[in-house]
N, C-alpha and C positions, 0 to 999 in steps of 0.2 A: 287151505281155506277155500271154502265154496264161494264162487262168484253169487253176490246178493243181486236182488231183481234190480235192473238198470231202466231207465226209462229215458227218451230222447230229451235232451237238454241238461241231464244229469251232468255236473261236476265229477271229472274221477281223475285219480293219479296211478298210472298203471307203471308197475317196477318189474322189470325184465332183467334176470340175470342170464348172460347168455355170449357166446362168440359170434363176430360178424363173420358170415359166408361170403354175403355179396353186397355190395352197396352202390347205387346208380342214384342219378338225381329222382328224387319223387319216391325211391324204393329202398328198403332196408331188409333185407335176409339175415336171419339169426338163426341158431339152432339151437333147439330143437325144433325143425319145421314152425318157426315164428316169421310171418312177413307182416313189414308194416308198410303202408302207402302213405305218402303225404302229398300234398301240394306245394308248401313252400318250406324252406329250412325253419322258418320261424314258427311253424306248426310244431317242431319237435325239439324237445330238450335233452339230448343224450349226453352222459357222465360216462367217461372211462374209467374203469376201477383196475385197471391193471399196474398202474402206477403206484408206488409206495407212496405213502403218507409222508407230508415233509414238516419239519419242524414250523410251528405256527398255522398249520391247517386248523380250520374249526369243522367239525362234521357233526352230524346230528345223527344219535342213534334211537332213535324213535321215543325216546324219553326226555333228554338233556342235550344241551351243547356240550361239546368235548373239544378242548385245546390239545393239539400235537406238540408235546414236549419232548426235547431231547438233552437230556445231562451228562457230559464227559468229564469224568474223574478219574485221574491215574491211569490215562490212556484207555479206560474201558466207557464204552458209551451204552447210556440205557435210553431207549424211547419207549413211551407211554402216554396215555391220555388223561389229560387234567380236567376233572369234572368242577361245574361253579361252586359246589360246596367244599371243594379243596383235596375231594377225595382221587385216588389214583385208580386208573383203570387200565389194566396191562394187556396187551394185544392177545393173550390166549383167553381172555374172559369175554371178548366181542369179536363176533363174524365180521369180516372187513366187508363182504357185501351187504352187510345189513345197514353201514354207514352212508349216509347221504352228505357228501361233503357241500359245506355251505360257503366255505371262502378258502381259495387255494393261496399259499403265502407266496409271494413272488421268489 
């Protein structure tokens, strides 16, 4: 996707899927060749995507909020996402990197 024309003062959200190469105060180096410099930890919101989603987590897929649901029946466990309209979204129907975690279940 091409980057639109940006002007000073524009509010943006930049999403990067990468691995951490190096982290030090005020600097974050990611692969491939991405460097982020910031003054305060409050300036940067980082979401780790390596953990599996847990029952009760709420994520946003770009169109709607989804609730992580886990059902165990006869020693078989099925995990899926439930949409607000009641429809079921299976893991193979959504790219985990496209999900933005809204709420982590304790």
